[in-house]
C-alpha positions as CSV (number, residue, x, y, z in Angstrom):
1,M,313.0,1.9,108.5
2,C,315.0,5.1,109.2
3,R,313.9,8.6,108.6
4,I,316.0,11.3,107.0
5,T,315.0,14.9,106.6
6,S,312.8,14.9,103.6
7,V,313.8,17.1,100.7
8,L,310.6,16.3,98.8
9,T,307.0,17.0,99.9
10,F,304.4,14.7,98.5
11,S,301.9,17.3,99.6
12,L,298.8,16.6,97.6
13,A,299.1,12.8,98.0
14,L,299.7,13.0,101.7
15,V,296.7,15.4,102.2
16,A,294.6,13.0,100.2
17,G,295.6,10.1,102.4
18,L,295.1,11.9,105.7
19,S,291.6,13.0,104.7
20,A,290.5,9.7,103.2
21,I,286.8,9.2,103.9
22,A,286.1,6.3,106.1
23,D,283.6,4.6,103.8
24,E,285.9,4.8,100.8
25,P,288.6,2.2,100.3
26,V,292.2,3.3,101.2
27,S,294.2,3.8,98.0
28,F,297.6,2.3,98.1
29,R,298.7,4.5,95.2
30,K,297.5,7.8,96.5
31,D,297.4,7.3,100.3
32,L,300.2,4.9,101.3
33,A,302.8,4.8,98.6
34,P,303.8,8.5,99.2
35,I,304.3,7.7,103.0
36,L,306.5,4.7,102.2
37,L,308.6,6.8,99.8
38,D,308.9,9.7,102.2
39,K,309.5,7.7,105.4
40,C,310.9,4.3,104.4
41,L,312.6,4.2,101.0
42,A,316.0,5.4,102.3
43,C,316.5,2.2,104.4
44,H,314.4,-0.2,102.3
45,G,315.1,0.6,98.7
46,P,317.3,-0.8,95.9
47,K,320.5,0.7,97.4
48,K,319.8,-0.4,100.9
49,A,317.4,-3.1,102.1
50,E,317.6,-3.4,105.9
51,G,316.1,-6.7,107.2
52,G,315.8,-7.9,103.6
53,L,312.7,-5.7,103.2
54,R,312.2,-3.4,100.3
55,V,309.3,-0.9,99.7
56,D,310.1,0.5,96.3
57,S,307.3,-1.5,94.6
58,F,304.0,-3.0,95.7
59,E,305.3,-6.4,94.7
60,R,308.4,-6.1,96.9
61,V,306.3,-4.7,99.8
62,T,304.3,-7.9,100.0
63,K,307.3,-10.2,99.8
64,E,309.0,-11.9,102.8
65,G,311.9,-10.2,104.4
66,D,314.6,-11.8,106.6
67,S,312.1,-12.3,109.4
68,G,310.1,-14.7,107.1
69,S,307.1,-12.4,107.1
70,P,306.0,-10.1,104.3
71,G,305.7,-6.4,104.9
72,F,302.0,-6.5,104.5
73,V,299.5,-9.4,104.5
74,A,295.9,-9.0,103.5
75,K,293.6,-9.1,106.5
76,D,296.3,-10.1,108.9
77,L,297.8,-7.3,111.0
78,E,300.1,-9.6,113.1
79,L,301.7,-11.2,110.1
80,S,302.2,-7.9,108.4
81,E,305.8,-7.3,109.6
82,A,306.1,-3.7,108.4
83,Y,302.8,-2.7,110.0
84,R,303.5,-4.6,113.2
85,R,306.8,-2.7,113.6
86,M,305.2,0.6,112.6
87,A,302.7,0.1,115.5
88,S,305.2,-1.2,118.0
89,E,305.6,0.7,121.3
90,D,309.2,-0.6,121.6
91,A,311.4,2.2,120.3
92,D,314.2,-0.3,119.5
93,E,311.8,-2.3,117.3
94,R,309.6,0.4,115.9
95,M,309.9,1.7,112.4
96,P,310.9,4.2,111.2
97,A,314.1,3.6,113.3
98,E,315.7,6.5,115.1
99,A,312.8,8.7,114.3
100,D,309.3,9.6,115.6
101,A,306.6,7.1,115.2
102,L,304.2,7.5,112.3
103,P,301.3,9.9,113.2
104,A,298.2,8.0,114.4
105,D,296.2,9.0,111.3
106,Q,298.8,7.6,109.0
107,L,299.1,4.4,111.0
108,A,295.3,4.1,110.9
109,L,295.4,4.3,107.1
110,F,297.7,1.3,106.9
111,K,295.6,-0.7,109.4
112,R,292.4,0.0,107.5
113,W,294.0,-0.9,104.2
114,I,295.2,-4.3,105.5
115,E,291.8,-5.0,107.0
116,E,290.2,-4.2,103.6
117,G,292.4,-6.7,101.9
118,A,295.7,-4.9,101.1
119,N,294.5,-4.1,97.6
120,F,296.6,-2.7,94.9
121,D,295.0,0.0,92.7
122,G,297.8,0.6,90.2
123,D,298.4,-1.0,86.8
124,D,301.6,-2.9,87.5
125,P,302.5,-4.4,90.9
126,A,306.1,-4.5,89.9
127,A,306.3,-0.8,88.9
128,E,308.5,1.4,91.1
129,L,306.3,3.3,93.6
130,I,307.7,6.6,92.5
131,T,306.1,6.0,89.0
132,I,302.6,5.3,90.3
133,V,302.0,8.0,92.9
134,P,300.2,11.2,91.6
135,A,302.6,13.9,90.5
136,P,303.4,16.1,93.6
137,T,302.6,19.7,93.9
138,H,306.0,21.2,94.7
139,P,306.6,23.8,97.5
140,E,306.5,27.5,96.8
141,P,309.9,29.1,96.0
142,P,311.2,31.7,98.4
143,P,309.7,35.2,97.8
144,A,313.3,36.5,97.9
145,Y,316.4,34.4,97.8
146,R,318.8,34.6,100.7
147,Y,321.4,32.7,98.7
148,A,322.0,32.3,95.0
149,V,321.7,28.9,93.5
150,P,323.8,27.3,90.7
151,V,322.2,27.8,87.3
152,A,322.7,24.4,85.7
153,A,320.1,25.0,82.9
154,I,319.3,28.0,80.8
155,A,317.2,28.6,77.6
156,F,316.0,31.4,75.4
157,S,312.3,31.7,74.4
158,H,311.4,31.1,70.8
159,D,311.5,34.8,70.0
160,G,314.6,35.5,72.1
161,K,312.8,38.1,74.2
162,E,312.9,35.9,77.4
163,L,315.6,34.0,79.1
164,I,314.6,31.1,81.3
165,A,316.8,29.9,84.1
166,G,316.5,27.1,86.7
167,G,315.9,28.2,90.3
168,Y,314.8,26.5,93.5
169,H,311.4,24.9,92.9
170,E,310.8,27.3,90.1
171,L,312.0,28.7,86.8
172,T,312.8,32.4,86.6
173,V,312.2,34.3,83.4
174,W,314.3,37.4,82.5
175,N,314.6,40.1,79.9
176,P,317.9,39.3,78.3
177,A,318.4,42.9,77.2
178,D,318.7,44.3,80.7
179,G,318.4,41.5,83.2
180,T,315.0,42.5,84.6
181,L,312.7,39.8,86.0
182,I,309.7,39.2,83.8
183,R,307.9,36.3,85.6
184,R,308.3,33.2,87.7
185,I,307.1,29.7,86.8
186,K,306.4,27.7,89.9
187,N,305.6,24.0,90.7
188,I,309.0,22.8,89.6
189,G,311.2,20.2,91.2
190,Q,313.8,21.2,93.8
191,R,316.5,21.8,91.3
192,T,316.5,22.0,87.5
193,R,319.2,20.2,85.6
194,A,318.0,20.6,82.0
195,L,315.7,22.7,79.8
196,S,314.6,22.0,76.2
197,L,312.3,24.2,74.2
198,S,310.0,22.6,71.5
199,P,310.8,23.7,68.0
200,D,307.6,25.8,67.8
201,G,308.4,27.4,71.1
202,K,305.1,26.4,72.7
203,L,306.4,23.8,75.2
204,L,309.3,23.8,77.6
205,A,310.6,20.5,79.0
206,V,312.1,20.8,82.4
207,G,314.4,18.0,83.7
208,C,314.3,18.4,87.5
209,G,314.1,16.5,90.8
210,A,315.8,16.0,94.2
211,P,318.9,13.8,94.6
212,G,318.1,10.2,95.5
213,R,314.5,11.0,96.0
214,L,312.7,12.1,92.8
215,G,313.3,12.8,89.1
216,E,310.7,14.0,86.6
217,T,310.3,16.0,83.5
218,R,307.7,18.7,83.7
219,V,306.3,19.9,80.4
220,I,305.4,23.6,80.6
221,D,303.0,25.6,78.4
222,M,305.2,28.7,77.7
223,A,302.2,31.0,77.2
224,S,300.6,30.3,80.6
225,G,303.4,28.8,82.6
226,D,301.2,25.9,83.5
227,V,302.4,22.3,83.9
228,V,300.6,20.3,81.2
229,N,302.3,16.9,81.7
230,V,304.8,15.1,84.0
231,L,306.9,12.4,82.3
232,G,309.7,10.0,83.1
233,T,309.2,9.9,86.9
234,T,312.1,8.1,88.6
235,S,313.6,7.7,92.1
236,D,316.6,9.9,91.2
237,E,317.1,13.2,89.2
238,V,316.5,13.7,85.6
239,L,319.7,15.1,84.2
240,D,318.9,15.9,80.6
241,V,316.0,16.4,78.3
242,A,315.8,16.9,74.5
243,F,313.0,17.6,72.1
244,S,313.4,16.0,68.7
245,P,314.0,18.5,65.8
246,Q,310.4,17.8,64.6
247,G,309.0,18.3,68.2
248,D,307.0,15.0,68.2
249,R,309.3,13.2,70.7
250,L,311.1,14.0,73.9
251,A,314.1,12.1,75.2
252,V,314.8,12.0,78.9
253,G,318.1,10.9,80.6
254,S,318.2,10.1,84.3
255,A,320.4,9.3,87.2
256,D,318.9,5.8,87.2
257,G,320.9,5.1,84.1
258,S,317.9,5.0,81.7
259,I,316.9,6.9,78.6
260,R,313.2,7.2,77.9
261,V,311.6,8.5,74.8
262,F,308.0,10.0,75.0
263,E,305.5,10.8,72.3
264,I,304.5,14.5,72.3
265,P,301.9,15.8,73.1
266,S,300.3,12.6,74.4
267,G,303.2,11.7,76.8
268,K,303.0,8.1,75.8
269,E,306.3,6.3,76.5
270,Q,307.7,4.9,73.2
271,L,311.2,3.6,74.3
272,T,313.2,2.7,77.3
273,I,316.9,2.2,76.8
274,T,319.1,0.8,79.6
275,S,322.4,0.4,77.8
276,H,324.4,2.7,80.2
277,S,325.6,1.5,83.5
278,D,325.5,4.8,85.3
279,W,323.9,8.3,85.1
280,V,322.8,9.5,81.7
281,M,324.0,13.1,81.7
282,A,323.6,14.2,78.1
283,L,321.3,13.6,75.1
284,A,321.1,14.9,71.5
285,W,319.1,14.0,68.3
286,N,320.5,14.1,64.8
287,A,318.8,16.3,62.2
288,D,316.2,13.8,61.0
289,A,315.6,12.2,64.5
290,S,316.7,8.8,63.3
291,K,319.5,8.6,65.8
292,L,319.9,9.6,69.5
293,A,323.3,10.2,71.1
294,S,323.9,10.0,74.9
295,G,326.7,10.6,77.4
296,S,327.1,9.0,80.8
297,R,328.9,9.0,84.0
298,D,330.1,5.5,83.0
299,K,332.6,7.3,80.8
300,T,331.0,6.4,77.5
301,A,329.1,8.1,74.7
302,K,326.6,6.0,72.7
303,V,324.5,6.3,69.6
304,F,321.1,4.5,69.3
305,D,318.6,3.9,66.6
306,A,315.9,6.4,67.8
307,K,313.0,4.2,66.6
308,T,314.0,0.8,67.9
309,G,316.4,1.7,70.7
310,E,319.1,-0.5,69.2
311,L,322.6,0.4,70.2
312,L,324.6,1.4,67.1
313,V,328.0,2.3,68.5
314,T,329.8,3.0,71.8
315,Y,332.6,5.4,72.1
316,S,334.9,4.6,75.1
317,G,337.6,7.2,74.5
318,H,336.8,9.3,77.6
319,S,338.6,8.9,80.9
320,E,335.9,10.7,82.9
321,A,332.1,11.2,82.9
322,V,330.6,12.4,79.6
323,K,328.4,15.5,80.2
324,G,327.7,16.9,76.8
325,V,327.0,15.4,73.3
326,A,326.1,16.8,69.9
327,F,325.9,15.5,66.3
328,H,328.3,17.0,63.8
329,P,326.2,19.0,61.2
330,E,327.0,16.5,58.5
331,G,325.6,13.7,60.6
332,S,328.4,11.1,60.4
333,D,330.3,12.2,63.5
334,V,329.5,12.9,67.1
335,F,331.0,15.4,69.6
336,S,331.2,14.4,73.2
337,A,332.8,16.1,76.2
338,G,333.0,16.0,80.0
339,G,335.3,15.5,82.9
340,D,338.5,14.9,80.9
341,K,338.5,18.5,79.8
342,K,338.2,17.9,76.1
343,I,335.7,17.9,73.3
344,H,336.1,14.6,71.4
345,R,335.0,14.2,67.8
346,W,334.5,10.6,66.7
347,Q,332.9,8.6,63.8
348,I,329.6,6.8,64.2
349,S,330.7,4.1,61.8
350,D,333.6,2.8,63.9
351,A,333.9,4.9,67.0
352,K,337.3,6.2,65.9
353,K,338.3,9.6,67.3
354,T,339.2,12.1,64.5
355,A,339.9,15.3,66.6
356,D,339.8,16.8,70.0
357,V,339.8,20.3,71.6
358,A,341.4,20.9,75.0
359,F,339.9,23.1,77.8
360,G,341.2,24.3,81.1
361,G,338.4,22.5,83.0
362,E,335.7,20.0,82.5
363,V,333.0,20.7,79.9
364,F,329.4,20.7,81.1
365,K,327.1,21.5,78.1
366,L,327.6,21.1,74.4
367,P,324.7,22.7,72.5
368,L,324.7,22.8,68.7
369,S,322.9,25.6,66.9
370,G,323.0,25.6,63.2
371,E,326.7,25.9,62.1
372,Y,327.9,26.7,65.6
373,L,328.9,24.5,68.6
374,F,329.0,26.1,72.0
375,A,330.6,24.7,75.2
376,S,330.4,25.8,78.9
377,S,333.3,24.9,81.1
378,A,334.7,24.8,84.6
379,D,337.5,27.1,83.3
380,K,334.8,29.8,83.7
381,T,334.5,30.5,80.0
382,V,332.0,29.8,77.2
383,R,333.4,29.1,73.8
384,Q,331.9,29.3,70.3
385,F,333.2,27.0,67.6
386,E,332.6,26.5,63.9
387,A,331.0,23.1,64.2
388,K,332.3,21.6,60.9
389,T,335.9,22.4,61.6
390,Q,336.0,22.8,65.4
391,K,337.8,26.2,64.8
392,Q,337.3,28.4,67.9
393,L,335.5,31.6,66.9
394,K,335.1,33.4,70.3
395,S,335.6,32.9,74.0
396,F,333.2,34.6,76.3
397,A,334.7,35.5,79.7
398,G,333.6,37.2,82.9
399,H,332.3,34.4,85.1
400,Q,333.9,34.1,88.5
401,D,332.9,30.5,88.9
402,W,332.2,27.4,86.7
403,A,330.2,28.1,83.6
404,L,327.6,25.3,84.0
405,S,325.1,26.1,81.2
406,V,325.0,27.9,77.9
407,A,322.3,28.9,75.4
408,F,322.4,30.7,72.0
409,H,319.7,32.6,70.1
410,P,320.7,33.1,66.4
411,D,318.2,35.8,65.6
412,A,318.8,37.9,68.7
413,K,322.5,37.1,68.3
414,L,322.9,36.5,72.0
415,V,324.8,34.0,74.1
416,A,323.7,33.4,77.7
417,S,325.5,31.4,80.4
418,G,324.7,30.4,84.0
419,S,327.4,29.7,86.5
420,F,327.8,27.8,89.7
421,D,327.7,31.0,91.8
422,G,324.2,31.7,90.4
423,R,325.1,34.6,88.1
424,V,323.9,34.8,84.5
425,R,325.9,36.6,81.9
426,I,324.7,37.5,78.4
427,W,326.9,38.5,75.5
428,N,326.5,39.8,72.0
429,V,327.8,37.0,69.8
430,E,329.1,39.4,67.1
431,D,331.4,41.5,69.1
432,G,331.7,39.4,72.3
433,K,330.6,42.4,74.5
434,E,328.6,41.7,77.7
435,V,325.0,42.8,77.4
436,A,323.7,42.0,80.9
437,S,324.8,40.3,84.1
438,F,322.6,39.4,87.1
439,F,321.9,36.7,89.7
440,A,319.0,34.5,88.7
441,A,317.6,34.6,92.2
442,P,314.8,37.1,92.7
443,G,315.6,39.5,95.6
444,Y,319.1,38.2,96.2
445,E,321.1,41.1,94.9
446,T,319.0,43.6,96.8
447,A,319.2,41.6,100.0
448,S,323.0,41.0,99.7
449,K,323.9,44.6,99.5
């Protein structure tokens, strides 16, 4: 096992493990799995399995590696290859490799667990470890930012009086009229990739995580800012989230190539779709929630039956990754866009392209709001289109870097966008004039002057 600098702290789980009471059985799920994920997964996971040993599920941890011995064997410390090497005093043999030995209290937990029978206290031994550990409590965000962070996700509150932006282990909430900070919502993954507000405005889904380490969707109560559920946990980032128009389901797209659909508010998983061969970067529901569209780094866009998960059509007209999708207002066509610097319009019936719109850079987000389609682009602009005809109505300029995200509030008549350099810009949609501009990083502008 090798150790890389951890970008994810499984703080509660680790504390629970290190403080386990001696007369209580060691919990594999709470005490040991977080250690394996933090210290061992990089060298013994699905992408890399040194010595033929994998630790990404309990089932794999107890299977034989190249040495002929399983990682852990009930009541046998010597035959437990992973433990034997964890405890070795030989630096060339010891795991984690090229790193400090496990602390004595962590090693003692593994020893006691093996002696107790190496029991599994989860529901499914084949489940990925990341899905069975308790949801982590994330680190505090910086009191004041020394650097601005890219704003890859942005959303208006239901009444349009708040603008939510992704930050570092937090969401920052701003007054869109003047760019003043209203509040900070903490206990969020390292970086936020997507935001989706429920139709009634009470819940906010946050697609977040850390690259190659953790992906999850945190469901936030907008009134209190509290985390009320954690869904779709995976070993890589969640890249998009989308509430159904009725608010009773939530779709989650991840860098593990999967789409998962959850029942709201229970959080029960209804569907898992694995049709894409690479990251799922964009999701959209049609008006009656009977269909779900997706875009992927595999250069395809797809439409599924949202109740059964059946693949209805694949559009393969893109030459680069697809990062935005939306249904045409009439429901028979889909818009998709991404790295090939175009919005494509194509038919669900036969995947035939019927129109396209060229940009000066790749397109990142493609939100549909009523009769309007918006697009944020690496050409540093945000554009507004009449969705039915793809006629461009306005172009909102001012960003000095890629426009990564865009949101629109029809009643407030405001368009907001976040850029790669961390700046948020807000415009009046009627006259195109800028209303506010600020860095979505508390304390950064004052510190940088």
